[in-house]
C-alpha positions as CSV (number, residue, x, y, z in Angstrom):
1,X,93.9,82.3,96.1
2,X,91.1,83.0,93.7
3,X,91.0,86.6,92.5
4,X,88.1,88.6,91.2
5,X,88.1,88.7,87.3
6,X,86.6,92.2,86.9
7,X,89.4,94.9,87.2
8,X,87.3,97.1,89.2
9,X,86.4,94.5,91.9
10,X,90.0,93.4,91.9
11,X,91.2,97.0,92.5
12,X,88.9,97.3,95.5
13,X,89.8,93.5,96.7
14,X,93.6,94.1,96.5
15,X,93.5,97.6,98.1
16,X,91.4,96.0,101.0
17,X,93.9,93.1,101.4
18,X,96.9,95.4,101.3
19,X,95.4,97.9,103.8
20,X,94.4,95.1,106.3
21,X,97.5,93.2,106.0
22,X,100.0,96.1,106.0
23,X,101.9,94.4,103.3
24,X,103.5,95.7,100.1
25,X,102.1,94.3,96.8
26,X,105.4,92.3,96.2
27,X,105.0,90.7,99.7
28,X,101.4,90.1,99.3
29,X,101.8,88.4,95.9
30,X,104.8,86.3,97.2
31,X,102.8,85.2,100.1
32,X,99.9,84.2,98.0
33,X,102.0,82.9,95.1
34,X,100.4,85.5,92.7
35,X,101.8,87.0,89.6
36,X,102.6,90.6,90.6
37,X,103.4,91.6,87.0
38,X,100.1,90.1,85.5
39,X,98.1,92.0,88.4
40,X,99.7,95.3,87.9
41,X,99.2,94.9,84.1
42,X,95.5,93.9,84.4
43,X,95.0,97.0,86.6
44,X,96.9,99.3,84.5
45,X,94.8,98.4,81.4
46,X,91.9,99.5,83.5
47,X,93.7,102.9,84.6
48,X,94.9,102.0,87.9
49,X,98.6,102.3,89.0
50,X,100.1,101.1,92.3
51,X,101.6,103.6,94.6
52,X,104.5,102.1,96.5
53,X,104.6,104.8,99.2
54,X,100.9,104.3,100.1
55,X,100.7,100.6,99.3
56,X,97.7,100.9,97.3
57,X,96.3,101.2,93.8
58,X,95.0,104.6,92.6
């Protein structure tokens, strides 16, 4: 899976994917063979944090 490089577009893309699939970030990353730590770090650098309870970045 190719992800958007821009962190703001990535934020929107991931939240849409997580909402539509109903998956947690960990499950989504595992299914799509993505590096969860790298994704969260990239979004953290842009000011976003993953909310496990709501299954979305904020």
